[in-house]
C-alpha positions as a Markdown table, in Angstrom:
| # | Residue | x | y | z |
|---|---|---|---|---|
| 1 | Met | 0.0 | 0.0 | 0.0 |
| 2 | Asp | 1.3 | 3.5 | -0.9 |
| 3 | Leu | 1.6 | 5.8 | 2.1 |
| 4 | Ser | 2.8 | 8.8 | 0.3 |
| 5 | Arg | -0.4 | 10.7 | 1.0 |
| 6 | Ile | 0.0 | 10.4 | 4.7 |
| 7 | Arg | 2.0 | 13.2 | 6.2 |
| 8 | Ile | 3.5 | 13.7 | 9.6 |
| 9 | Val | 3.3 | 17.4 | 10.7 |
| 10 | Leu | 5.3 | 18.6 | 13.6 |
| 11 | Val | 4.5 | 22.0 | 14.7 |
| 12 | Gln | 7.1 | 24.4 | 16.2 |
| 13 | Thr | 9.6 | 21.7 | 17.2 |
| 14 | Thr | 12.0 | 23.2 | 19.7 |
| 15 | His | 14.9 | 20.4 | 19.8 |
| 16 | Pro | 16.2 | 19.5 | 16.4 |
| 17 | Gly | 17.1 | 16.0 | 17.8 |
| 18 | Asn | 13.4 | 15.3 | 17.9 |
| 19 | Ile | 13.1 | 16.1 | 14.3 |
| 20 | Gly | 15.8 | 13.8 | 13.5 |
| 21 | Ala | 14.3 | 10.9 | 15.8 |
| 22 | Ala | 10.8 | 11.4 | 14.4 |
| 23 | Ala | 12.1 | 11.0 | 10.7 |
| 24 | Arg | 13.9 | 7.8 | 11.8 |
| 25 | Ala | 10.5 | 6.6 | 13.4 |
| 26 | Met | 8.8 | 7.3 | 10.0 |
| 27 | Lys | 11.4 | 5.5 | 8.1 |
| 28 | Asn | 11.2 | 2.4 | 10.2 |
| 29 | Met | 7.5 | 2.4 | 9.6 |
| 30 | Gly | 7.4 | 3.2 | 6.1 |
| 31 | Leu | 6.2 | 6.6 | 6.0 |
| 32 | Thr | 7.9 | 9.4 | 3.9 |
| 33 | Gln | 6.2 | 12.8 | 4.0 |
| 34 | Leu | 7.4 | 15.1 | 6.8 |
| 35 | Val | 6.1 | 18.7 | 7.1 |
| 36 | Leu | 7.7 | 21.0 | 9.8 |
| 37 | Val | 5.8 | 24.3 | 11.0 |
| 38 | Asn | 8.1 | 26.9 | 12.1 |
| 39 | Pro | 10.8 | 24.6 | 13.6 |
| 40 | Arg | 13.2 | 26.4 | 15.8 |
| 41 | Asp | 16.3 | 25.0 | 14.5 |
| 42 | Phe | 16.4 | 23.4 | 11.0 |
| 43 | Pro | 18.4 | 22.4 | 9.1 |
| 44 | Ser | 20.6 | 21.2 | 11.8 |
| 45 | Gly | 23.6 | 18.7 | 12.4 |
| 46 | Val | 21.6 | 17.4 | 15.3 |
| 47 | Ala | 18.6 | 16.4 | 13.6 |
| 48 | Leu | 20.8 | 14.6 | 10.9 |
| 49 | Gly | 22.8 | 12.8 | 13.5 |
| 50 | Arg | 19.6 | 11.4 | 15.2 |
| 51 | Ala | 17.9 | 10.6 | 11.9 |
| 52 | Ala | 20.6 | 7.9 | 11.1 |
| 53 | Ser | 19.6 | 6.2 | 7.8 |
| 54 | Ala | 16.6 | 8.5 | 7.2 |
| 55 | Leu | 18.4 | 11.6 | 5.9 |
| 56 | Asp | 16.3 | 11.2 | 2.8 |
| 57 | Ile | 13.2 | 12.2 | 4.8 |
| 58 | Leu | 14.9 | 15.2 | 6.1 |
| 59 | Asp | 16.1 | 16.4 | 2.8 |
| 60 | Asn | 12.7 | 16.2 | 1.4 |
| 61 | Ala | 10.9 | 17.7 | 4.5 |
| 62 | Gln | 8.7 | 20.7 | 3.7 |
| 63 | Val | 9.1 | 23.7 | 6.0 |
| 64 | Val | 5.9 | 26.0 | 6.3 |
| 65 | Asp | 5.1 | 29.1 | 8.3 |
| 66 | Ser | 1.5 | 27.9 | 9.7 |
| 67 | Leu | -0.5 | 24.7 | 10.4 |
| 68 | Asp | -3.1 | 25.9 | 8.0 |
| 69 | Thr | -0.5 | 25.8 | 5.2 |
| 70 | Ala | 0.6 | 22.3 | 6.2 |
| 71 | Ile | -2.8 | 20.9 | 6.1 |
| 72 | Ala | -4.9 | 23.1 | 3.6 |
| 73 | Asp | -5.1 | 20.4 | 0.9 |
| 74 | Cys | -5.9 | 17.5 | 3.2 |
| 75 | Gly | -9.2 | 15.8 | 3.4 |
| 76 | Leu | -8.6 | 14.4 | 6.9 |
| 77 | Val | -6.6 | 15.7 | 9.7 |
| 78 | Ile | -6.1 | 14.2 | 13.1 |
| 79 | Gly | -4.3 | 16.2 | 15.8 |
| 80 | Thr | -2.6 | 14.7 | 18.9 |
| 81 | Ser | -3.9 | 15.8 | 22.3 |
| 82 | Ala | -2.7 | 14.7 | 25.8 |
| 83 | Arg | -5.6 | 16.3 | 27.6 |
| 84 | Ser | -9.3 | 17.2 | 27.4 |
| 85 | Arg | -10.3 | 20.5 | 25.9 |
| 86 | Ser | -12.9 | 23.1 | 27.0 |
| 87 | Ile | -15.1 | 22.1 | 23.9 |
| 88 | Pro | -15.0 | 18.1 | 23.5 |
| 89 | Trp | -13.9 | 17.1 | 20.1 |
| 90 | Pro | -14.5 | 13.6 | 18.3 |
| 91 | Met | -11.8 | 11.5 | 19.7 |
| 92 | Val | -10.1 | 8.2 | 18.4 |
| 93 | Asp | -7.6 | 6.0 | 20.1 |
| 94 | Pro | -4.2 | 5.1 | 18.3 |
| 95 | Glu | -5.5 | 2.1 | 16.5 |
| 96 | Gly | -8.6 | 3.9 | 15.1 |
| 97 | Cys | -6.6 | 6.9 | 14.2 |
| 98 | Ala | -4.3 | 4.6 | 12.1 |
| 99 | Glu | -7.2 | 2.8 | 10.5 |
| 100 | Lys | -8.9 | 6.2 | 9.5 |
| 101 | Leu | -5.8 | 7.7 | 8.0 |
| 102 | Val | -4.8 | 4.6 | 6.1 |
| 103 | Val | -8.3 | 4.1 | 4.7 |
| 104 | Ala | -8.8 | 7.9 | 3.8 |
| 105 | Ser | -5.5 | 8.2 | 2.1 |
| 106 | Asn | -6.9 | 6.0 | -0.7 |
| 107 | Gln | -8.6 | 9.1 | -1.7 |
| 108 | Asn | -7.2 | 12.1 | -0.2 |
| 109 | Asp | -4.0 | 13.5 | 1.4 |
| 110 | Val | -4.2 | 13.1 | 5.1 |
| 111 | Ala | -2.2 | 14.5 | 8.0 |
| 112 | Leu | -1.3 | 13.3 | 11.6 |
| 113 | Val | -0.2 | 16.5 | 13.7 |
| 114 | Phe | 1.9 | 16.8 | 16.5 |
| 115 | Gly | 2.4 | 19.9 | 18.7 |
| 116 | Arg | 5.1 | 21.5 | 20.7 |
| 117 | Glu | 7.3 | 19.6 | 23.2 |
| 118 | Asp | 6.2 | 21.7 | 26.2 |
| 119 | Arg | 2.6 | 22.4 | 25.6 |
| 120 | Gly | 1.4 | 20.6 | 22.4 |
| 121 | Leu | -1.3 | 22.0 | 20.0 |
| 122 | Ser | -3.0 | 25.3 | 20.8 |
| 123 | Asn | -6.9 | 25.1 | 21.1 |
| 124 | Asp | -7.0 | 27.0 | 17.7 |
| 125 | Glu | -4.8 | 24.4 | 16.2 |
| 126 | Leu | -6.8 | 21.4 | 17.6 |
| 127 | Gln | -10.1 | 22.9 | 16.1 |
| 128 | Leu | -8.4 | 22.6 | 12.6 |
| 129 | Cys | -8.4 | 18.8 | 12.9 |
| 130 | His | -11.3 | 16.6 | 12.2 |
| 131 | Phe | -10.5 | 14.2 | 15.1 |
| 132 | His | -8.1 | 14.2 | 18.2 |
| 133 | Val | -6.1 | 11.0 | 19.3 |
| 134 | Gln | -5.0 | 10.5 | 22.6 |
| 135 | Ile | -2.3 | 8.0 | 23.7 |
| 136 | Pro | -3.5 | 6.2 | 26.7 |
| 137 | Ala | -0.5 | 6.8 | 28.8 |
| 138 | Asn | 0.0 | 6.4 | 32.6 |
| 139 | Glu | -2.2 | 9.1 | 34.1 |
| 140 | Glu | 0.4 | 9.9 | 36.6 |
| 141 | Tyr | 2.9 | 10.8 | 33.9 |
| 142 | Pro | 0.9 | 11.1 | 30.5 |
| 143 | Ser | 3.5 | 13.4 | 28.6 |
| 144 | Leu | 5.4 | 11.5 | 25.9 |
| 145 | Asn | 8.5 | 12.7 | 24.0 |
| 146 | Ile | 7.4 | 14.0 | 20.7 |
| 147 | Ala | 9.7 | 11.5 | 18.8 |
| 148 | Ala | 8.4 | 8.6 | 21.0 |
| 149 | Ala | 4.6 | 9.5 | 20.2 |
| 150 | Val | 5.5 | 9.6 | 16.4 |
| 151 | Met | 6.9 | 6.2 | 16.6 |
| 152 | Leu | 4.0 | 4.8 | 18.3 |
| 153 | Leu | 1.4 | 6.4 | 16.1 |
| 154 | Cys | 3.4 | 5.4 | 13.0 |
| 155 | Tyr | 3.7 | 1.9 | 14.3 |
| 156 | Glu | -0.2 | 1.8 | 14.5 |
| 157 | Ile | -0.3 | 2.8 | 10.9 |
| 158 | Arg | 2.2 | 0.2 | 10.0 |
| 159 | Lys | -0.1 | -2.3 | 11.8 |
| 160 | Ala | -3.2 | -1.1 | 9.9 |
| 161 | Val | -1.4 | -1.5 | 6.5 |
| 162 | Leu | -0.3 | -5.2 | 7.6 |
| 163 | Arg | -3.8 | -6.0 | 8.5 |
| 164 | Ala | -5.0 | -5.3 | 4.8 |
| 165 | Pro | -3.0 | -7.6 | 2.6 |
| 166 | Gly | -3.4 | -8.0 | -1.1 |
| 167 | Glu | -3.0 | -5.5 | -4.0 |
| 168 | Asp | -6.6 | -4.5 | -4.6 |
| 169 | Lys | -7.3 | -1.2 | -3.1 |
| 170 | Ala | -11.0 | -1.7 | -2.7 |
| 171 | Glu | -10.4 | -5.0 | -0.9 |
| 172 | Asn | -7.8 | -3.2 | 1.4 |
| 173 | Thr | -10.5 | -0.6 | 2.1 |
| 174 | Asp | -13.2 | -3.0 | 2.9 |
| 175 | Ser | -11.1 | -4.9 | 5.4 |
| 176 | Leu | -10.3 | -1.7 | 7.4 |
| 177 | Lys | -13.9 | 0.1 | 7.3 |
| 178 | Gln | -15.3 | -1.5 | 10.6 |
| 179 | Ala | -12.1 | -0.2 | 12.5 |
| 180 | Ala | -12.1 | 3.0 | 10.9 |
| 181 | Gly | -15.3 | 3.8 | 12.2 |
| 182 | Lys | -14.1 | 3.8 | 15.9 |
| 183 | Thr | -15.2 | 7.1 | 17.3 |
| 184 | Gln | -16.8 | 7.7 | 20.7 |
| 185 | Gly | -20.5 | 8.3 | 20.3 |
| 186 | Ile | -20.9 | 9.3 | 16.6 |
| 187 | Asp | -21.5 | 7.5 | 13.5 |
| 188 | Asp | -18.7 | 7.7 | 10.9 |
| 189 | Pro | -19.9 | 7.2 | 7.3 |
| 190 | Ile | -17.0 | 8.9 | 5.9 |
| 191 | Tyr | -15.4 | 6.1 | 4.2 |
| 192 | Glu | -18.4 | 4.9 | 2.0 |
| 193 | Ile | -18.2 | 5.2 | -1.6 |
| 194 | Trp | -18.9 | 8.9 | -2.5 |
| 195 | Asp | -19.8 | 10.7 | -5.5 |
| 196 | Gln | -17.7 | 13.9 | -4.7 |
| 197 | Pro | -14.3 | 14.5 | -3.1 |
| 198 | Leu | -14.3 | 15.5 | 0.4 |
| 199 | Ala | -13.7 | 19.2 | 1.2 |
| 200 | Thr | -10.2 | 19.9 | 2.2 |
| 201 | Val | -9.3 | 22.1 | 5.2 |
| 202 | Ala | -8.9 | 25.2 | 3.0 |
| 203 | Asp | -12.3 | 24.7 | 1.5 |
| 204 | Leu | -13.9 | 24.4 | 5.0 |
| 205 | Glu | -11.8 | 27.3 | 6.2 |
| 206 | Gly | -13.0 | 29.5 | 3.4 |
| 207 | Tyr | -16.6 | 28.5 | 4.2 |
| 208 | Leu | -16.4 | 29.2 | 7.8 |
| 209 | Lys | -14.9 | 32.6 | 7.3 |
| 210 | His | -17.7 | 33.5 | 5.0 |
| 211 | Leu | -20.4 | 32.1 | 7.4 |
| 212 | Glu | -19.2 | 34.2 | 10.2 |
| 213 | Lys | -19.2 | 37.4 | 8.0 |
| 214 | Val | -22.8 | 36.8 | 7.1 |
| 215 | Leu | -23.8 | 35.9 | 10.8 |
| 216 | Val | -22.2 | 39.1 | 11.9 |
| 217 | Arg | -24.3 | 41.0 | 9.2 |
| 218 | Leu | -27.5 | 39.3 | 10.4 |
| 219 | Glu | -26.6 | 40.3 | 13.9 |
| 220 | Phe | -26.8 | 36.6 | 14.8 |
| 221 | His | -23.1 | 36.6 | 15.9 |
| 222 | Asp | -21.2 | 39.3 | 18.0 |
| 223 | Pro | -17.5 | 39.0 | 17.7 |
| 224 | Glu | -17.2 | 41.0 | 20.8 |
| 225 | Asn | -19.2 | 38.3 | 22.7 |
| 226 | Pro | -18.7 | 35.1 | 20.6 |
| 227 | Arg | -20.0 | 32.6 | 23.3 |
| 228 | Gln | -18.1 | 29.8 | 21.4 |
| 229 | Leu | -20.3 | 30.0 | 18.5 |
| 230 | Met | -17.9 | 29.7 | 15.7 |
| 231 | Ser | -16.0 | 26.9 | 17.8 |
| 232 | Arg | -19.2 | 24.9 | 18.0 |
| 233 | Leu | -20.1 | 25.5 | 14.3 |
| 234 | Arg | -16.5 | 24.5 | 13.3 |
| 235 | Arg | -16.9 | 21.3 | 15.4 |
| 236 | Leu | -20.3 | 20.6 | 13.7 |
| 237 | Tyr | -18.8 | 20.8 | 10.1 |
| 238 | Ser | -15.7 | 18.9 | 11.0 |
| 239 | Arg | -17.8 | 16.1 | 12.3 |
| 240 | Ile | -19.9 | 16.0 | 9.1 |
| 241 | Arg | -17.1 | 16.2 | 6.8 |
| 242 | Pro | -18.9 | 18.0 | 3.8 |
| 243 | Asp | -17.8 | 17.3 | 0.3 |
| 244 | Thr | -16.9 | 19.9 | -2.2 |
| 245 | Met | -20.2 | 20.2 | -3.9 |
| 246 | Glu | -21.9 | 20.5 | -0.5 |
| 247 | Ile | -19.6 | 23.5 | 0.5 |
| 248 | Asn | -20.4 | 25.1 | -2.9 |
| 249 | Ile | -24.0 | 24.8 | -2.2 |
| 250 | Leu | -23.4 | 26.2 | 1.2 |
| 251 | Arg | -21.3 | 29.1 | -0.1 |
| 252 | Gly | -24.0 | 29.9 | -2.6 |
| 253 | Val | -26.6 | 30.1 | 0.1 |
| 254 | Leu | -24.3 | 32.6 | 1.8 |
| 255 | Ala | -23.8 | 34.6 | -1.3 |
| 256 | Ser | -27.7 | 34.8 | -1.9 |
| 257 | Thr | -28.1 | 35.9 | 1.8 |
| 258 | Glu | -25.5 | 38.8 | 1.2 |
| 259 | Tyr | -27.4 | 39.6 | -2.0 |
| 260 | Gln | -30.7 | 40.0 | -0.5 |
| 261 | Leu | -29.1 | 42.1 | 2.5 |
| 262 | Asp | -27.6 | 44.3 | 0.0 |
| 263 | Lys | -30.8 | 44.6 | -2.0 |
| 264 | Lys | -32.8 | 45.5 | 1.3 |
| 265 | Asn | -30.1 | 48.2 | 2.3 |
| 266 | Arg | -30.4 | 49.8 | -1.1 |
| 267 | Ser | -34.2 | 49.8 | -1.0 |
| 268 | Glu | -34.2 | 51.5 | 2.4 |
| 269 | Ser | -31.5 | 54.1 | 1.4 |
């Protein structure tokens, strides 16, 4: 199975040795796509030394300035989280995370995102993800070294691939669907045959910005007193996973709403 559509994203990594060790873990498990968001020290001799025989992964690593850029073209994004957040998000365990990534990569680029060594991903960054994955570590000391976390989840991806033998992509996908639906308390029809490609992160971000603009004009949303409205709407659309045609329809509804608002304003002036 081709894993080139699964990318590992490291956000603002502080120690270059962790980048090298993460690259080595990826190479061990057959992954090749590494994206670095604002690393503190890269390129680095320390990273090269820790990478051992995975220098090709470092040589081909992409360096970008924001998480939005790193995942803009992805149809599925899963972010690592070591703790619960103020707004609950759909969660998967490491095995379910791997299954989802492997299955979804048959049709879309996908990303597994790791945060900073000292504080992980911010709330805003986690809200860019469709699912969160939490490694069930010892509650008395749940914080993992980032390279160790990369190794653990890449190993789960490797196991998911090995559980789907054979050359036929559809056969592989069918054998993973049941495990890919492992979420807590929600149905997950994402992996059925679909007539349109799933919306990318960039598609959804464009829609949500447009939606917020219209809601402000309708005086339904007050940016000065947001009451988590946009965060909850973001969670709703991330959970639904709309396709590109559905996003275009929703954008059309918003454009029509704006037209009617403009028309009303002109008639009143």
